[in-house]
N, C-alpha and C positions, 0 to 999 in steps of 0.2 A: 562635418561628419554626421552620418546618420547613426541611429542606435544599432542598426544591423551590422555596421562596420566594426563596432566596438564590442559586440556581444560574442563571447567565446563559445560558439555553438558546438564545436567538436568536443571540447572538454566538458561543457555543461551537460550535453546529452549523454556522454559517457558516465558522468557522475550520477545523473538521473537514472540511467539504466542499472547501474550497480545498486543504488538505493532501492529501486523497484524490485530487483531480484532478491535482495536481503529481506525487504519488507514482506514480499509475497511468500517467501520461504518461511519466515517466522510465523506469519499468520496461519499458514497451512499446518506446520508442525505443531504449534501450540493448540490450534483448534482440533486437530485430530486426537491429541491427548485428552482434551476436555470432552470430546464427543463420546469417548469410551466411558467417561464417568457419567455425564448427563448432557444430551444434545441441546436441551433448552439452555443450560448453563453456558455452553459454548457460544450459542447465538447471542445471549444476553451480554456476556463479557466482551464479545467482539463489538457489539453496538456501543457499549459503555466506553470501551477503550478508544475506539475511533471517534465517537462523539465528544469525548473529553479532550482528546488531543487536537481535534480539527480546528477549534478557534485559535489555538496557539500557532499551529502550523500555517494556517491561513494568513495570519499576520506577517509571516516571513516572506510571503510571495513577492513583495516589492523590493526586498533586499537583493543586491546584485549576486551574491554567491548562494545564499540560502534558497533562492527561487528554484534552483535545480534540485535541492533536497525536497522541496514541496512537490514539484512535478513527479519525482521518483516515488515519493511516499504515496501520493494519490494513485499513481498507476499501479504501484505494488499492492495497495489495498484492494483495488478493483480486480486485479488479476488473481490475488489470493482468494477473494470471495468467489470469483468465477470458477476457480479450480475446485474449491470446496463444494460449490453447487453442482458442478459436473460429477464429482465423486459421489455426492448424495443421490443424484439421479441415477447414476450407474448402479449404486447399491440397491435402490428401490426396484429398478428394472430387472436386475439379475436374480 
């Protein structure tokens, strides 16, 4: 058997999508609250939080179940940051 035959792609990608949605939503909501207080604080806390969690999460990427959480959280962070960047550009242009 190859690894592809035993990998639960459907379930794994569903879990990854759910984790990505929750992570992106959390990043956007928490960052918007911090931006109202101090934009530099929001950027700094995002970098510290992601930088602090990244080594731990990266270590999970080889575990059979946790790898889907790693994929979802990575995609969620990127999507959350892109949404925030888009909102910031829209605010500057408007």
